Structures are given as structure tokens and as C-alpha cells.
N, CA, C and O atoms as a GROMACS GRO file, in nm:
protein
  504
    1MET      N    1   0.706   0.522  -0.843
    1MET     CA    2   0.696   0.402  -0.752
    1MET      C    3   0.667   0.287  -0.837
    1MET      O    4   0.727   0.182  -0.815
    2ILE      N    5   0.578   0.294  -0.936
    2ILE     CA    6   0.544   0.172  -1.027
    2ILE      C    7   0.672   0.120  -1.112
    2ILE      O    8   0.688   0.001  -1.140
    3VAL      N    9   0.756   0.220  -1.149
    3VAL     CA   10   0.862   0.199  -1.238
    3VAL      C   11   0.957   0.130  -1.154
    3VAL      O   12   1.021   0.042  -1.212
    4ALA      N   13   0.986   0.150  -1.013
    4ALA     CA   14   1.066   0.072  -0.929
    4ALA      C   15   1.021  -0.047  -0.896
    4ALA      O   16   1.103  -0.134  -0.864
    5LEU      N   17   0.883  -0.075  -0.895
    5LEU     CA   18   0.832  -0.203  -0.844
    5LEU      C   19   0.847  -0.286  -0.984
    5LEU      O   20   0.884  -0.403  -0.974
    6ALA      N   21   0.823  -0.238  -1.095
    6ALA     CA   22   0.857  -0.318  -1.231
    6ALA      C   23   0.994  -0.365  -1.238
    6ALA      O   24   1.026  -0.477  -1.276
    7GLY      N   25   1.086  -0.260  -1.193
    7GLY     CA   26   1.228  -0.306  -1.198
    7GLY      C   27   1.266  -0.404  -1.088
    7GLY      O   28   1.364  -0.475  -1.111
    8VAL      N   29   1.204  -0.419  -0.976
    8VAL     CA   30   1.202  -0.529  -0.868
    8VAL      C   31   1.165  -0.669  -0.936
    8VAL      O   32   1.235  -0.770  -0.928
    9VAL      N   33   1.046  -0.659  -1.004
    9VAL     CA   34   0.986  -0.779  -1.049
    9VAL      C   35   1.088  -0.845  -1.168
    9VAL      O   36   1.119  -0.964  -1.173
   10LEU      N   37   1.127  -0.750  -1.252
   10LEU     CA   38   1.228  -0.790  -1.363
   10LEU      C   39   1.351  -0.844  -1.329
   10LEU      O   40   1.408  -0.937  -1.386
   11LEU      N   41   1.398  -0.767  -1.213
   11LEU     CA   42   1.521  -0.814  -1.153
   11LEU      C   43   1.514  -0.943  -1.084
   11LEU      O   44   1.607  -1.023  -1.087
   12ALA      N   45   1.401  -0.964  -1.017
   12ALA     CA   46   1.382  -1.095  -0.954
   12ALA      C   47   1.374  -1.205  -1.052
   12ALA      O   48   1.430  -1.312  -1.031
   13LEU      N   49   1.307  -1.180  -1.154
   13LEU     CA   50   1.289  -1.277  -1.264
   13LEU      C   51   1.427  -1.310  -1.324
   13LEU      O   52   1.458  -1.426  -1.350
   14GLY      N   53   1.507  -1.207  -1.347
   14GLY     CA   54   1.626  -1.221  -1.411
   14GLY      C   55   1.730  -1.316  -1.338
   14GLY      O   56   1.801  -1.401  -1.391
   15LEU      N   57   1.722  -1.278  -1.190
   15LEU     CA   58   1.790  -1.368  -1.093
   15LEU      C   59   1.742  -1.488  -1.073
   15LEU      O   60   1.823  -1.571  -1.034
   16PHE      N   61   1.622  -1.524  -1.091
   16PHE     CA   62   1.561  -1.659  -1.092
   16PHE      C   63   1.613  -1.740  -1.213
   16PHE      O   64   1.661  -1.853  -1.206
   17ALA      N   65   1.596  -1.666  -1.326
   17ALA     CA   66   1.654  -1.742  -1.431
   17ALA      C   67   1.798  -1.774  -1.416
   17ALA      O   68   1.836  -1.889  -1.439
   18GLY      N   69   1.881  -1.684  -1.380
   18GLY     CA   70   2.020  -1.725  -1.350
   18GLY      C   71   2.032  -1.831  -1.262
   18GLY      O   72   2.115  -1.920  -1.283
   19ALA      N   73   1.946  -1.833  -1.147
   19ALA     CA   74   1.949  -1.947  -1.044
   19ALA      C   75   1.918  -2.081  -1.110
   19ALA      O   76   1.980  -2.183  -1.079
   20VAL      N   77   1.816  -2.080  -1.207
   20VAL     CA   78   1.776  -2.216  -1.268
   20VAL      C   79   1.885  -2.251  -1.359
   20VAL      O   80   1.908  -2.370  -1.376
   21LEU      N   81   1.960  -2.156  -1.425
   21LEU     CA   82   2.070  -2.183  -1.511
   21LEU      C   83   2.185  -2.259  -1.429
   21LEU      O   84   2.257  -2.345  -1.480
   22VAL      N   85   2.192  -2.221  -1.308
   22VAL     CA   86   2.304  -2.274  -1.212
   22VAL      C   87   2.257  -2.403  -1.149
   22VAL      O   88   2.336  -2.497  -1.142
   23LEU      N   89   2.143  -2.412  -1.107
   23LEU     CA   90   2.089  -2.527  -1.026
   23LEU      C   91   2.051  -2.641  -1.106
   23LEU      O   92   2.069  -2.752  -1.057
   24ALA      N   93   2.001  -2.630  -1.224
   24ALA     CA   94   1.944  -2.742  -1.308
   24ALA      C   95   2.068  -2.818  -1.361
   24ALA      O   96   2.055  -2.940  -1.357
   25PRO      N   97   2.189  -2.770  -1.410
   25PRO     CA   98   2.287  -2.858  -1.458
   25PRO      C   99   2.358  -2.943  -1.348
   25PRO      O  100   2.428  -3.039  -1.381
   26LEU      N  101   2.338  -2.903  -1.199
   26LEU     CA  102   2.386  -2.989  -1.114
   26LEU      C  103   2.294  -3.081  -1.054
   26LEU      O  104   2.325  -3.153  -0.959
   27GLY      N  105   2.173  -3.080  -1.113
   27GLY     CA  106   2.070  -3.168  -1.048
   27GLY      C  107   2.000  -3.125  -0.938
   27GLY      O  108   1.926  -3.200  -0.874
   28LEU      N  109   2.020  -2.996  -0.909
   28LEU     CA  110   1.958  -2.933  -0.777
   28LEU      C  111   1.811  -2.880  -0.785
   28LEU      O  112   1.739  -2.856  -0.688
   29ALA      N  113   1.779  -2.867  -0.916
   29ALA     CA  114   1.639  -2.816  -0.947
   29ALA      C  115   1.565  -2.907  -1.039
   29ALA      O  116   1.636  -2.958  -1.126
   30PRO      N  117   1.449  -2.938  -1.040
   30PRO     CA  118   1.374  -3.021  -1.126
   30PRO      C  119   1.336  -2.949  -1.270
   30PRO      O  120   1.259  -3.005  -1.349
   31TRP      N  121   1.388  -2.837  -1.295
   31TRP     CA  122   1.352  -2.763  -1.417
   31TRP      C  123   1.450  -2.784  -1.522
   31TRP      O  124   1.566  -2.813  -1.491
   32THR      N  125   1.416  -2.773  -1.644
   32THR     CA  126   1.504  -2.776  -1.755
   32THR      C  127   1.515  -2.627  -1.819
   32THR      O  128   1.416  -2.574  -1.870
   33PRO      N  129   1.621  -2.571  -1.814
   33PRO     CA  130   1.631  -2.421  -1.871
   33PRO      C  131   1.623  -2.423  -2.020
   33PRO      O  132   1.697  -2.500  -2.082
   34GLY      N  133   1.548  -2.352  -2.077
   34GLY     CA  134   1.547  -2.339  -2.230
   34GLY      C  135   1.602  -2.213  -2.255
   34GLY      O  136   1.640  -2.134  -2.169
   35LEU      N  137   1.605  -2.195  -2.391
   35LEU     CA  138   1.675  -2.079  -2.453
   35LEU      C  139   1.618  -1.956  -2.396
   35LEU      O  140   1.694  -1.863  -2.369
   36THR      N  141   1.496  -1.945  -2.375
   36THR     CA  142   1.436  -1.818  -2.314
   36THR      C  143   1.505  -1.768  -2.185
   36THR      O  144   1.528  -1.648  -2.164
   37LEU      N  145   1.535  -1.865  -2.104
   37LEU     CA  146   1.604  -1.828  -1.964
   37LEU      C  147   1.745  -1.788  -2.001
   37LEU      O  148   1.792  -1.695  -1.936
   38TRP      N  149   1.822  -1.844  -2.096
   38TRP     CA  150   1.938  -1.792  -2.145
   38TRP      C  151   1.954  -1.642  -2.179
   38TRP      O  152   2.048  -1.568  -2.151
   39LEU      N  153   1.831  -1.613  -2.249
   39LEU     CA  154   1.828  -1.478  -2.302
   39LEU      C  155   1.767  -1.382  -2.198
   39LEU      O  156   1.807  -1.266  -2.195
   40LEU      N  157   1.673  -1.424  -2.113
   40LEU     CA  158   1.607  -1.331  -2.039
   40LEU      C  159   1.703  -1.312  -1.894
   40LEU      O  160   1.680  -1.213  -1.824
   41PHE      N  161   1.787  -1.389  -1.863
   41PHE     CA  162   1.897  -1.373  -1.746
   41PHE      C  163   1.965  -1.238  -1.760
   41PHE      O  164   1.957  -1.154  -1.670
   42PRO      N  165   2.025  -1.217  -1.860
   42PRO     CA  166   2.099  -1.091  -1.855
   42PRO      C  167   2.004  -0.971  -1.885
   42PRO      O  168   2.017  -0.866  -1.822
   43VAL      N  169   1.911  -0.986  -1.979
   43VAL     CA  170   1.825  -0.881  -2.008
   43VAL      C  171   1.751  -0.844  -1.907
   43VAL      O  172   1.749  -0.723  -1.883
   44PHE      N  173   1.675  -0.932  -1.824
   44PHE     CA  174   1.599  -0.884  -1.725
   44PHE      C  175   1.673  -0.839  -1.609
   44PHE      O  176   1.619  -0.762  -1.530
   45SER      N  177   1.790  -0.880  -1.591
   45SER     CA  178   1.880  -0.844  -1.484
   45SER      C  179   1.924  -0.698  -1.501
   45SER      O  180   1.925  -0.619  -1.406
   46VAL      N  181   1.963  -0.665  -1.630
   46VAL     CA  182   2.006  -0.514  -1.666
   46VAL      C  183   1.886  -0.420  -1.669
   46VAL      O  184   1.888  -0.309  -1.616
   47LEU      N  185   1.781  -0.472  -1.734
   47LEU     CA  186   1.666  -0.386  -1.743
   47LEU      C  187   1.600  -0.371  -1.612
   47LEU      O  188   1.549  -0.262  -1.584
   48GLY      N  189   1.595  -0.469  -1.531
   48GLY     CA  190   1.517  -0.459  -1.402
   48GLY      C  191   1.615  -0.366  -1.310
   48GLY      O  192   1.562  -0.290  -1.229
   49TYR      N  193   1.727  -0.370  -1.321
   49TYR     CA  194   1.823  -0.280  -1.232
   49TYR      C  195   1.804  -0.132  -1.292
   49TYR      O  196   1.791  -0.036  -1.215
   50CYS      N  197   1.801  -0.118  -1.412
   50CYS     CA  198   1.788   0.023  -1.474
   50CYS      C  199   1.651   0.079  -1.431
   50CYS      O  200   1.642   0.198  -1.401
   51LEU      N  201   1.541  -0.006  -1.427
   51LEU     CA  202   1.418   0.058  -1.382
   51LEU      C  203   1.408   0.079  -1.250
   51LEU      O  204   1.338   0.169  -1.204
   52LEU      N  205   1.480  -0.009  -1.172
   52LEU     CA  206   1.485   0.010  -1.027
   52LEU      C  207   1.555   0.139  -0.988
   52LEU      O  208   1.511   0.212  -0.898
   53VAL      N  209   1.667   0.165  -1.057
   53VAL     CA  210   1.726   0.293  -1.027
   53VAL      C  211   1.652   0.411  -1.073
   53VAL      O  212   1.645   0.513  -1.004
   54ILE      N  213   1.595   0.400  -1.187
   54ILE     CA  214   1.504   0.519  -1.231
   54ILE      C  215   1.397   0.552  -1.151
   54ILE      O  216   1.358   0.668  -1.140
   55GLY      N  217   1.342   0.449  -1.090
   55GLY     CA  218   1.218   0.471  -0.999
   55GLY      C  219   1.264   0.492  -0.854
   55GLY      O  220   1.180   0.528  -0.773
   56ALA      N  221   1.370   0.477  -0.822
   56ALA     CA  222   1.416   0.489  -0.680
   56ALA      C  223   1.452   0.630  -0.649
   56ALA      O  224   1.485   0.703  -0.742
   57ARG      N  225   1.449   0.678  -0.526
   57ARG     CA  226   1.494   0.797  -0.484
   57ARG      C  227   1.667   0.804  -0.492
   57ARG      O  228   1.736   0.706  -0.462
   58SER      N  229   1.714   0.910  -0.529
   58SER     CA  230   1.864   0.932  -0.538
   58SER      C  231   1.948   0.891  -0.424
   58SER      O  232   2.066   0.859  -0.436
   59ALA      N  233   1.884   0.893  -0.313
   59ALA     CA  234   1.959   0.862  -0.189
   59ALA      C  235   1.964   0.712  -0.166
   59ALA      O  236   2.047   0.664  -0.090
   60HIS      N  237   1.879   0.640  -0.231
   60HIS     CA  238   1.884   0.476  -0.233
   60HIS      C  239   1.931   0.408  -0.345
   60HIS      O  240   1.913   0.286  -0.356
   61VAL      N  241   2.001   0.485  -0.443
   61VAL     CA  242   2.061   0.430  -0.551
   61VAL      C  243   2.181   0.351  -0.516
   61VAL      O  244   2.201   0.237  -0.556
   62ARG      N  245   2.259   0.416  -0.440
   62ARG     CA  246   2.395   0.344  -0.398
   62ARG      C  247   2.372   0.203  -0.329
   62ARG      O  248   2.434   0.100  -0.353
   63GLY      N  249   2.273   0.223  -0.242
   63GLY     CA  250   2.229   0.088  -0.156
   63GLY      C  251   2.182  -0.015  -0.249
   63GLY      O  252   2.228  -0.128  -0.241
   64LEU      N  253   2.085   0.018  -0.343
   64LEU     CA  254   2.030  -0.065  -0.437
   64LEU      C  255   2.147  -0.124  -0.531
   64LEU      O  256   2.149  -0.245  -0.555
   65SER      N  257   2.233  -0.048  -0.576
   65SER     CA  258   2.343  -0.102  -0.660
   65SER      C  259   2.434  -0.198  -0.596
   65SER      O  260   2.482  -0.294  -0.656
   66ILE      N  261   2.456  -0.169  -0.469
   66ILE     CA  262   2.531  -0.277  -0.383
   66ILE      C  263   2.469  -0.406  -0.366
   66ILE      O  264   2.528  -0.514  -0.370
   67LEU      N  265   2.324  -0.385  -0.344
   67LEU     CA  266   2.240  -0.504  -0.314
   67LEU      C  267   2.257  -0.595  -0.448
   67LEU      O  268   2.294  -0.713  -0.442
   68VAL      N  269   2.230  -0.534  -0.559
   68VAL     CA  270   2.224  -0.596  -0.683
   68VAL      C  271   2.352  -0.652  -0.723
   68VAL      O  272   2.348  -0.760  -0.781
   69SER      N  273   2.465  -0.600  -0.701
   69SER     CA  274   2.595  -0.637  -0.726
   69SER      C  275   2.624  -0.762  -0.640
   69SER      O  276   2.682  -0.863  -0.681
   70VAL      N  277   2.576  -0.742  -0.514
   70VAL     CA  278   2.617  -0.882  -0.427
   70VAL      C  279   2.540  -0.979  -0.460
   70VAL      O  280   2.581  -1.095  -0.453
   71LEU      N  281   2.407  -0.946  -0.506
   71LEU     CA  282   2.340  -1.074  -0.548
   71LEU      C  283   2.396  -1.140  -0.664
   71LEU      O  284   2.398  -1.263  -0.674
   72LEU      N  285   2.448  -1.050  -0.767
   72LEU     CA  286   2.484  -1.104  -0.886
   72LEU      C  287   2.626  -1.194  -0.869
   72LEU      O  288   2.649  -1.297  -0.931
   73ILE      N  289   2.716  -1.130  -0.768
   73ILE     CA  290   2.827  -1.184  -0.730
   73ILE      C  291   2.819  -1.325  -0.672
   73ILE      O  292   2.891  -1.419  -0.706
   74VAL      N  293   2.717  -1.329  -0.573
   74VAL     CA  294   2.683  -1.449  -0.502
   74VAL      C  295   2.653  -1.560  -0.612
   74VAL      O  296   2.708  -1.670  -0.622
   75LEU      N  297   2.552  -1.504  -0.695
   75LEU     CA  298   2.532  -1.621  -0.809
   75LEU      C  299   2.641  -1.657  -0.889
   75LEU      O  300   2.645  -1.772  -0.931
   76ALA      N  301   2.743  -1.570  -0.921
   76ALA     CA  302   2.851  -1.613  -1.000
   76ALA      C  303   2.943  -1.700  -0.906
   76ALA      O  304   3.005  -1.794  -0.954
   77LEU      N  305   2.952  -1.671  -0.774
   77LEU     CA  306   3.030  -1.769  -0.707
   77LEU      C  307   2.973  -1.908  -0.676
   77LEU      O  308   3.045  -2.007  -0.666
   78VAL      N  309   2.832  -1.910  -0.661
   78VAL     CA  310   2.765  -2.040  -0.661
   78VAL      C  311   2.798  -2.123  -0.788
   78VAL      O  312   2.816  -2.244  -0.786
   79SER      N  313   2.804  -2.037  -0.913
   79SER     CA  314   2.827  -2.093  -1.026
   79SER      C  315   2.962  -2.152  -1.028
   79SER      O  316   2.979  -2.262  -1.081
   80ALA      N  317   3.051  -2.091  -0.978
   80ALA     CA  318   3.208  -2.128  -0.974
   80ALA      C  319   3.220  -2.255  -0.891
   80ALA      O  320   3.291  -2.350  -0.924
   81VAL      N  321   3.146  -2.250  -0.780
   81VAL     CA  322   3.170  -2.373  -0.695
   81VAL      C  323   3.104  -2.481  -0.748
   81VAL      O  324   3.151  -2.592  -0.722
   82GLY      N  325   2.990  -2.472  -0.828
   82GLY     CA  326   2.938  -2.586  -0.899
   82GLY      C  327   3.029  -2.631  -1.009
   82GLY      O  328   3.038  -2.752  -1.030
   83LEU      N  329   3.098  -2.543  -1.083
   83LEU     CA  330   3.199  -2.589  -1.189
   83LEU      C  331   3.306  -2.665  -1.119
   83LEU      O  332   3.343  -2.773  -1.168
   84VAL      N  333   3.359  -2.620  -1.011
   84VAL     CA  334   3.475  -2.686  -0.932
   84VAL      C  335   3.418  -2.830  -0.904
   84VAL      O  336   3.471  -2.932  -0.948
   85LEU      N  337   3.301  -2.829  -0.822
   85LEU     CA  338   3.248  -2.956  -0.774
   85LEU      C  339   3.220  -3.054  -0.882
   85LEU      O  340   3.250  -3.172  -0.870
   86ALA      N  341   3.161  -3.004  -0.994
   86ALA     CA  342   3.142  -3.088  -1.117
   86ALA      C  343   3.274  -3.141  -1.180
   86ALA      O  344   3.282  -3.257  -1.222
   87SER      N  345   3.371  -3.059  -1.184
   87SER     CA  346   3.497  -3.112  -1.244
   87SER      C  347   3.576  -3.184  -1.148
   87SER      O  348   3.675  -3.245  -1.190
   88ALA      N  349   3.548  -3.186  -1.026
   88ALA     CA  350   3.620  -3.276  -0.932
   88ALA      C  351   3.538  -3.395  -0.912
   88ALA      O  352   3.571  -3.482  -0.831
   89ASP      N  353   3.432  -3.403  -0.982
   89ASP     CA  354   3.326  -3.526  -0.986
   89ASP      C  355   3.270  -3.553  -0.838
   89ASP      O  356   3.228  -3.662  -0.798
   90VAL      N  357   3.279  -3.426  -0.762
   90VAL     CA  358   3.221  -3.446  -0.640
   90VAL      C  359   3.046  -3.443  -0.650
   90VAL      O  360   2.978  -3.515  -0.577
   91VAL      N  361   2.994  -3.363  -0.738
   91VAL     CA  362   2.877  -3.359  -0.785
   91VAL      C  363   2.855  -3.407  -0.920
   91VAL      O  364   2.919  -3.351  -1.010
   92ARG      N  365   2.773  -3.503  -0.950
   92ARG     CA  366   2.756  -3.548  -1.090
   92ARG      C  367   2.667  -3.469  -1.171
   92ARG      O  368   2.546  -3.489  -1.160
   93ALA      N  369   2.708  -3.385  -1.249
   93ALA     CA  370   2.626  -3.306  -1.327
   93ALA      C  371   2.552  -3.391  -1.439
   93ALA      O  372   2.611  -3.443  -1.534
   94PRO      N  373   2.415  -3.400  -1.417
   94PRO     CA  374   2.334  -3.484  -1.526
   94PRO      C  375   2.346  -3.425  -1.664
   94PRO      O  376   2.329  -3.498  -1.762
   95GLY      N  377   2.373  -3.309  -1.678
   95GLY     CA  378   2.391  -3.237  -1.816
   95GLY      C  379   2.511  -3.152  -1.830
   95GLY      O  380   2.597  -3.141  -1.743
   96SER      N  381   2.513  -3.102  -1.928
   96SER     CA  382   2.620  -3.008  -1.967
   96SER      C  383   2.628  -2.901  -1.854
   96SER      O  384   2.530  -2.872  -1.786
   97THR      N  385   2.759  -2.839  -1.836
   97THR     CA  386   2.788  -2.725  -1.734
   97THR      C  387   2.808  -2.590  -1.802
   97THR      O  388   2.858  -2.491  -1.747
   98VAL      N  389   2.759  -2.597  -1.943
   98VAL     CA  390   2.764  -2.468  -2.006
   98VAL      C  391   2.690  -2.351  -1.944
   98VAL      O  392   2.739  -2.238  -1.944
   99GLY      N  393   2.573  -2.379  -1.892
   99GLY     CA  394   2.497  -2.288  -1.819
   99GLY      C  395   2.562  -2.226  -1.688
   99GLY      O  396   2.541  -2.110  -1.650
  100LEU      N  397   2.643  -2.316  -1.624
  100LEU     CA  398   2.725  -2.260  -1.528
  100LEU      C  399   2.833  -2.159  -1.577
  100LEU      O  400   2.843  -2.055  -1.512
  101TRP      N  401   2.919  -2.177  -1.686
  101TRP     CA  402   3.003  -2.096  -1.745
  101TRP      C  403   2.933  -1.971  -1.783
  101TRP      O  404   2.992  -1.866  -1.761
  102TYR      N  405   2.811  -1.967  -1.839
  102TYR     CA  406   2.749  -1.858  -1.884
  102TYR      C  407   2.710  -1.760  -1.773
  102TYR      O  408   2.736  -1.640  -1.780
  103VAL      N  409   2.640  -1.820  -1.659
  103VAL     CA  410   2.614  -1.742  -1.546
  103VAL      C  411   2.732  -1.682  -1.484
  103VAL      O  412   2.733  -1.563  -1.452
  104LEU      N  413   2.846  -1.772  -1.463
  104LEU     CA  414   2.979  -1.712  -1.418
  104LEU      C  415   3.015  -1.592  -1.481
  104LEU      O  416   3.048  -1.496  -1.412
  105ALA      N  417   3.013  -1.585  -1.614
  105ALA     CA  418   3.060  -1.482  -1.703
  105ALA      C  419   2.976  -1.362  -1.684
  105ALA      O  420   3.027  -1.255  -1.651
  106ILE      N  421   2.837  -1.378  -1.704
  106ILE     CA  422   2.747  -1.274  -1.716
  106ILE      C  423   2.733  -1.220  -1.575
  106ILE      O  424   2.760  -1.102  -1.553
  107ALA      N  425   2.691  -1.302  -1.478
  107ALA     CA  426   2.670  -1.247  -1.335
  107ALA      C  427   2.809  -1.200  -1.273
  107ALA      O  428   2.811  -1.108  -1.192
  108GLY      N  429   2.923  -1.264  -1.312
  108GLY     CA  430   3.051  -1.200  -1.249
  108GLY      C  431   3.074  -1.070  -1.316
  108GLY      O  432   3.102  -0.974  -1.244
  109PHE      N  433   3.065  -1.053  -1.441
  109PHE     CA  434   3.085  -0.926  -1.506
  109PHE      C  435   2.996  -0.829  -1.461
  109PHE      O  436   3.044  -0.718  -1.435
  110LEU      N  437   2.875  -0.847  -1.446
  110LEU     CA  438   2.767  -0.744  -1.420
  110LEU      C  439   2.780  -0.707  -1.272
  110LEU      O  440   2.758  -0.592  -1.235
  111GLY      N  441   2.815  -0.803  -1.191
  111GLY     CA  442   2.840  -0.789  -1.054
  111GLY      C  443   2.958  -0.703  -1.006
  111GLY      O  444   2.953  -0.617  -0.919
  112LEU      N  445   3.078  -0.746  -1.089
  112LEU     CA  446   3.190  -0.668  -1.055
  112LEU      C  447   3.173  -0.527  -1.102
  112LEU      O  448   3.195  -0.434  -1.025
  113ILE      N  449   3.137  -0.508  -1.217
  113ILE     CA  450   3.117  -0.372  -1.267
  113ILE      C  451   3.018  -0.289  -1.172
  113ILE      O  452   3.049  -0.173  -1.143
  114GLY      N  453   2.920  -0.337  -1.133
  114GLY     CA  454   2.831  -0.255  -1.036
  114GLY      C  455   2.892  -0.233  -0.911
  114GLY      O  456   2.858  -0.132  -0.849
  115ALA      N  457   2.990  -0.322  -0.855
  115ALA     CA  458   3.066  -0.309  -0.745
  115ALA      C  459   3.164  -0.212  -0.750
  115ALA      O  460   3.190  -0.138  -0.654
  116ALA      N  461   3.231  -0.207  -0.879
  116ALA     CA  462   3.351  -0.113  -0.906
  116ALA      C  463   3.284   0.013  -0.927
  116ALA      O  464   3.356   0.108  -0.895
  117VAL      N  465   3.185   0.042  -0.964
  117VAL     CA  466   3.141   0.178  -0.994
  117VAL      C  467   3.053   0.243  -0.884
  117VAL      O  468   3.006   0.356  -0.895
  118ARG      N  469   3.036   0.165  -0.780
  118ARG     CA  470   2.939   0.198  -0.669
  118ARG      C  471   2.983   0.327  -0.589
  118ARG      O  472   2.899   0.403  -0.543
  119GLY      N  473   3.120   0.347  -0.573
  119GLY     CA  474   3.159   0.454  -0.516
  119GLY      C  475   3.157   0.580  -0.602
  119GLY      O  476   3.181   0.686  -0.544
  120ARG      N  477   3.134   0.584  -0.721
  120ARG     CA  478   3.146   0.693  -0.808
  120ARG      C  479   3.007   0.745  -0.821
  120ARG      O  480   2.912   0.666  -0.820
  121HIS      N  481   2.988   0.875  -0.831
  121HIS     CA  482   2.864   0.948  -0.851
  121HIS      C  483   2.863   0.984  -0.996
  121HIS      O  484   2.964   1.015  -1.059
  122TRP      N  485   2.731   0.977  -1.047
  122TRP     CA  486   2.732   1.019  -1.191
  122TRP      C  487   2.759   1.164  -1.212
  122TRP      O  488   2.701   1.247  -1.142
  123GLY      N  489   2.851   1.202  -1.312
  123GLY     CA  490   2.882   1.326  -1.348
  123GLY      C  491   2.988   1.392  -1.268
  123GLY      O  492   3.018   1.510  -1.285
  124GLU      N  493   3.051   1.307  -1.173
  124GLU     CA  494   3.165   1.355  -1.109
  124GLU      C  495   3.299   1.315  -1.189
  124GLU      O  496   3.319   1.207  -1.244
  125THR      N  497   3.380   1.417  -1.185
  125THR     CA  498   3.522   1.377  -1.255
  125THR      C  499   3.612   1.306  -1.148
  125THR      O  500   3.604   1.338  -1.029
  126PRO      N  501   3.688   1.221  -1.186
  126PRO     CA  502   3.773   1.166  -1.096
  126PRO      C  503   3.893   1.235  -1.044
  126PRO      O  504   3.967   1.179  -0.963
   0.00000   0.00000   0.00000
């Protein structure tokens, strides 16, 4: 139970770090993302997911995997929308959009991998 709870907290912190990396370059959040957020977004997202799966009942693992994948894909899509709006000058990005590219790549990759393997069970052969 405590392992799953630690996973939820770390996962929430990782997703928050990713959200700040997306919202701050668009001027939608008053925070300034530092190097720590850049490092903790993927680390906490992956570590939190792993702890959540380890601490969860096996019947809930598929549902949790889908939920985490959806959250990461939504974060990647918001990043993509921000990039398009900033590139079209619909939204004036007060800073660099590198954070948007970073979150798009990391969250998109992790989310798509999670969604792609959700139908497979560990130990089964295709």
C-alpha cells in the first residue's frame, strides 16, 4: 500500500513538472522551470509509475497503465498545441519553446509505449 502511495506521489510530481515545462514557456504559469524540473519530469514519471505498478494489485495494473499513458499523451498533445500556437504567433511565448519540445518528446514517447504494451501481459509470447 505504501509503495503504491509513494508511486502516486512521485507520478503526480513528475506530471506537475511536465505541466510547468509546458505552461511556463507559453506564459500560462507564473513559474520558471529550472534544471531540476527538466530532470525530475522523466525520472519521477517513470519511477512513480514503476512503484505504482509494484504496489498495485495485479488486476489493477492494466487500468493504471492506461491512465498513466493517457495523462502522458494529453501532456504531449498540450505541448504540441502550444508549439503550433507559438509558431503561428497566436500565443506569444515569452521565452524559449525548448521545454515544449522536451515534454512532447518524453511524454509522447512514454505515453505511446505505455499505450502500445497495455494489451500485452508480462510473460506471454505473441
